[in-house]
C-alpha positions in Angstrom: 31.7 -7.7 -36.1 29.3 -10.6 -36.0 26.5 -10.9 -38.5 22.9 -10.5 -37.1 20.7 -13.5 -37.7 17.3 -13.1 -39.5 15.5 -14.1 -36.3 17.3 -11.4 -34.3 16.5 -8.8 -36.9 12.8 -9.6 -36.9 12.7 -9.5 -33.1 14.4 -6.1 -33.0 12.0 -4.8 -35.7 8.9 -6.0 -33.8 10.2 -4.6 -30.5 10.9 -1.2 -32.1 7.4 -1.0 -33.5 5.7 -1.8 -30.2 7.7 0.5 -27.9 7.1 3.7 -30.0 9.9 6.1 -29.1 12.6 3.5 -28.7 15.0 3.5 -31.6 18.2 1.5 -32.5 21.1 3.8 -32.9 24.8 4.3 -32.4 25.5 6.2 -29.1 25.6 9.9 -30.0 28.5 12.3 -29.3 28.5 15.8 -28.1 31.0 18.2 -29.8 33.1 15.1 -30.6 33.5 14.1 -27.0 31.5 11.3 -25.5 30.3 11.8 -21.9 29.2 8.4 -20.8 28.7 6.3 -17.7 30.7 3.1 -17.4 29.7 -0.4 -16.2 26.0 0.3 -16.8 23.5 -2.5 -16.1 19.7 -2.7 -15.8 18.5 -3.3 -12.3 15.1 -3.6 -10.5 13.7 -0.7 -8.5 11.7 -3.0 -6.3 12.3 -6.7 -5.7 10.5 -7.8 -2.6 10.0 -11.1 -0.8 6.3 -10.7 0.1 5.8 -12.1 3.6 2.9 -13.6 5.6 1.7 -11.1 8.2 0.2 -13.7 10.5 1.0 -17.4 11.2 -1.1 -20.3 10.0 -1.6 -22.9 7.3 -1.8 -21.8 3.7 -5.3 -22.8 2.5 -5.2 -21.1 -0.9 -2.2 -20.4 -3.1 -3.1 -18.2 -6.0 0.4 -17.0 -6.9 1.9 -18.6 -10.0 5.5 -18.2 -11.0 5.9 -16.1 -14.1 2.6 -14.3 -13.7 2.2 -10.5 -14.0 0.0 -9.2 -11.2 -1.5 -5.9 -10.2 -1.2 -4.1 -6.9 -3.6 -5.5 -4.3 -4.0 -8.9 -6.1 -4.5 -11.8 -3.7 -1.5 -14.1 -3.6 -2.3 -16.5 -0.8 -4.8 -17.1 2.0 -3.9 -18.5 5.5 -6.5 -20.4 7.5 -9.0 -17.8 8.6 -11.7 -19.9 10.3 -11.0 -18.5 13.8 -10.7 -14.9 12.4 -14.1 -15.2 10.7 -15.8 -16.6 13.8 -14.3 -13.8 15.9 -15.6 -11.2 13.3 -19.1 -12.6 13.5 -19.0 -12.4 17.3 -17.8 -8.8 17.2 -20.5 -7.8 14.7 -23.2 -9.2 17.0 -21.7 -7.4 20.0 -21.6 -4.2 18.0 -25.2 -4.5 16.9 -26.2 -5.1 20.6 -24.3 -2.0 21.6 -25.9 0.0 18.8 -29.4 -1.0 20.0 -28.5 0.0 23.5 -27.1 3.3 22.4 -30.3 4.1 20.4 -32.6 3.0 23.2 -34.1 6.0 24.9 -37.0 4.2 26.6 -35.5 4.6 30.1 -35.0 8.3 29.5 -38.6 8.9 28.3 -39.9 6.8 31.2 -37.9 8.9 33.7 -39.3 12.1 32.2 -42.9 10.8 32.5 -42.2 9.7 36.1 -40.8 13.2 36.9 -44.0 14.9 35.6 -46.2 12.6 37.6 -44.2 13.0 40.8 -44.1 16.8 40.5 -47.9 17.0 39.9 -48.4 14.7 42.9 -46.1 16.9 45.0 -48.0 20.0 44.0 -51.3 18.3 44.9 -50.0 17.4 48.4 -48.8 20.9 48.9 -52.4 22.1 48.3 -53.8 19.4 50.6 -51.3 20.5 53.3 -52.4 24.1 53.0 -56.0 22.8 53.6 -54.7 20.7 56.5 -55.9 17.5 54.9 -52.5 15.7 55.1 -49.7 15.7 57.6 -46.5 17.7 56.9 -44.3 14.6 56.5 -46.6 13.2 53.7 -46.1 16.4 51.7 -42.3 16.3 52.2 -42.3 12.7 51.1 -44.0 13.6 47.8 -41.6 16.5 47.2 -38.6 14.2 47.7 -40.1 11.7 45.3 -40.3 14.5 42.7 -36.7 15.3 43.2 -35.8 11.7 42.9 -37.6 11.5 39.6 -35.5 14.4 38.3 -32.4 12.4 39.3 -33.7 9.4 37.5 -33.7 11.5 34.3 -30.1 12.4 34.8 -29.2 8.8 35.5 -31.1 7.6 32.3 -29.2 10.3 30.3 -25.9 9.1 31.8 -26.7 5.5 31.0 -27.5 6.4 27.4 -24.2 8.2 27.0 -22.4 5.2 28.4 -24.2 3.0 25.9 -23.0 5.3 23.1 -19.4 5.0 24.3 -19.7 1.2 24.5 -21.0 1.2 21.0 -18.0 3.1 19.8 -15.8 0.5 21.6 -17.6 -2.4 20.1 -17.3 -0.8 16.6 -13.5 -0.6 17.2 -13.4 -4.2 18.2 -15.3 -5.2 15.1 -12.7 -3.2 13.0 -9.9 -5.0 14.8 -11.5 -8.3 14.0 -11.8 -7.3 10.3 -8.1 -6.4 10.4 -7.2 -9.7 11.9 -9.1 -11.4 9.0 -7.2 -9.3 6.4 -3.9 -10.4 8.0 -4.7 -13.9 6.7 -4.6 -12.6 3.2 -1.3 -12.0 1.4 -1.7 -9.2 -1.1 0.7 -7.8 -3.7 2.2 -4.5 -2.4 2.8 -3.3 -6.0 2.3 -4.4 -9.6 5.0 -6.8 -10.7 6.2 -10.1 -11.9 6.2 -13.3 -9.7 9.8 -14.3 -9.9 9.7 -17.1 -7.3 7.3 -18.9 -5.0 8.8 -19.9 -1.7 5.7 -21.4 0.1 3.3 -24.2 -0.9 -0.3 -25.0 -0.4 -0.9 -26.6 2.9 2.4 -25.4 4.4 2.4 -23.8 7.9 4.1 -20.4 7.9 5.1 -18.0 10.6 4.6 -14.3 10.5 7.3 -12.8 8.3 7.9 -16.0 6.3 8.4 -15.2 2.6 5.6 -16.4 0.3 6.7 -15.1 -3.1 9.4 -12.9 -4.6 7.7 -10.0 -6.5 9.7 -7.9 -9.0 8.6 -4.7 -10.5 9.2 -4.7 -14.3 7.1 -1.9 -15.7 9.7 0.5 -14.7 13.4 -0.3 -14.3 16.6 1.5 -13.3 19.8 1.7 -15.3 22.9 2.2 -13.0 26.4 3.2 -14.0 29.6 4.8 -12.9 30.9 8.3 -13.9 34.5 9.3 -13.9 34.6 12.2 -11.4 38.0 13.4 -12.6 37.1 13.4 -16.3 33.7 15.0 -15.9 33.9 17.3 -12.8 30.6 19.1 -12.1 29.1 18.1 -15.5 26.8 15.4 -14.3 23.8 16.5 -12.1 20.4 15.3 -11.3 17.9 16.1 -14.2 20.6 16.1 -16.9 19.2 14.6 -20.1 20.7 11.3 -21.3 20.3 8.6 -23.9 20.2 5.1 -22.5 21.2 2.3 -24.8 20.1 -1.1 -23.5 21.5 -4.2 -25.2 18.3 -6.4 -25.1 19.5 -9.0 -27.6 23.3 -8.9 -27.4 26.3 -8.1 -25.2 27.7 -4.6 -24.9 29.8 -3.6 -27.9 28.9 -6.5 -30.1 26.5 -4.7 -32.4 25.3 -1.2 -32.0 22.1 -1.9 -33.9 21.1 -4.3 -31.1 20.9 -1.5 -28.6 17.4 0.0 -27.9 17.8 3.7 -27.2 15.6 5.6 -24.7 15.6 9.3 -23.9 15.6 9.9 -20.1 17.0 12.1 -17.4 19.4 11.3 -14.5 17.4 10.6 -11.4 20.2 10.2 -8.9 23.8 11.2 -8.5 25.8 9.7 -5.6 27.6 12.0 -3.2 30.4 9.4 -2.6 33.4 8.8 -4.9 35.0 5.4 -4.8 38.7 4.4 -4.9 38.6 4.5 -8.7 37.4 8.1 -8.6 33.9 7.2 -9.8 30.5 7.9 -8.5 27.2 6.1 -9.1 24.3 7.5 -11.1 21.0 5.9 -12.2 18.2 6.6 -14.7 14.7 5.2 -14.6 13.3 3.8 -17.8 9.8 2.7 -18.7 9.5 -0.9 -19.8 6.9 -2.4 -22.2 5.7 -5.9 -23.1 5.9 -7.8 -26.3 3.2 -10.4 -25.9 3.7 -11.8 -22.4 7.4 -10.9 -22.3 9.0 -7.7 -21.0 11.5 -6.1 -23.4 13.9 -5.0 -20.7 15.0 -7.3 -18.0 17.2 -6.9 -14.9 20.8 -7.9 -15.7 20.9 -6.6 -19.2 24.0 -4.5 -20.2 23.5 -0.9 -21.1 25.2 2.4 -21.9 24.3 5.9 -20.7 25.2 8.8 -23.0 25.1 12.1 -21.0 24.3 15.6 -22.4 25.4 18.2 -19.7 24.4 21.1 -22.0 20.8 20.0 -21.9 20.7 19.5 -25.7 20.2 15.9 -26.8 21.8 15.2 -30.2 
C-alpha cells in the first residue's frame, strides 16, 4: 500500500471539515458479507449544450469557462435591435387600442342624441294632434328617434370591438417581448460552464450550442449489481454508503475515500449479459473554495444495506 503524502493528508482533512457529514472510512460489512455495487463511477445528472433559440450575431458574451452560475443567469445576447424596435411599435399600438377601448364619447353622444330625438318626436306628436304639422313630418321625427336608439347600439358594439382589439394588441406586445427574450441565452439550471462553443461577434443559427453547462451541486454515482448473487435484495430506497475516491484510484488507500450516506434512487429493470443490472445514487456535492469536491469521472464504491440498518 502506498504512503499518503502530507499534502494529500492536509487536503483530505480540510475537505472532511467542510463537508460535515462526510467521513473517511473503510467500506462497512453487513453480517460479514459485503453487498456492494461494482464498476461504480461518478456521473453528472445534467450536462447540457445550451443552444441559441433564435438566429443572429452574438453581441454580448457573458459566459466564462470555469464559472459557477445560477439558474436564469444571462450567458449571451444576440443582436436584438429589430426585436426592440418591434416591441416599441407594439407598445404604441397597444396604447392606442387601450385608449379606443376606454373611449365612451360616441356612446354618450348617442345617448344624448336619442333623448333629444325622442323629445322632438313627442313634440311633433302633440303638434300633429293639434293639426299644426302634416302626418309625414311627425313620422319622420319618430323614425329619427328610432335611428338614435340604433346609434346607441352601434356605439356600444364599436366600443366592444375596440376592447377586443385592445386584447389582440396586448397579445401582440407580449409576442414582441417574447421575441426579445429569444435573443437572450439564459442558464436553464445552476451549474458549471465546462466549455464555450461560440464567440463574441459570431453568427449563430437557432439551435447552435453556445456553452456546455454541467450541474455539479448534485451528482449521481452509478454502479452494477450482481443479480444472481443478490436476488431481490436491492430495491429503490435501500440505504447505502457511497465511498468516493476523490484523491486516489479505487483500492489504493481506503482512507482516501469520502463516505456519504444515501439511498438508492434507481434500480434498472434490465439485466445485461453478465447478469448485472444498473443502479444509481444521488449525492450532494460541496465546494472547497472555488473547487467542487466531487467531480464526474471519479471512481467510487456503493455499500448496500438491504436490511435498512446502516452499520
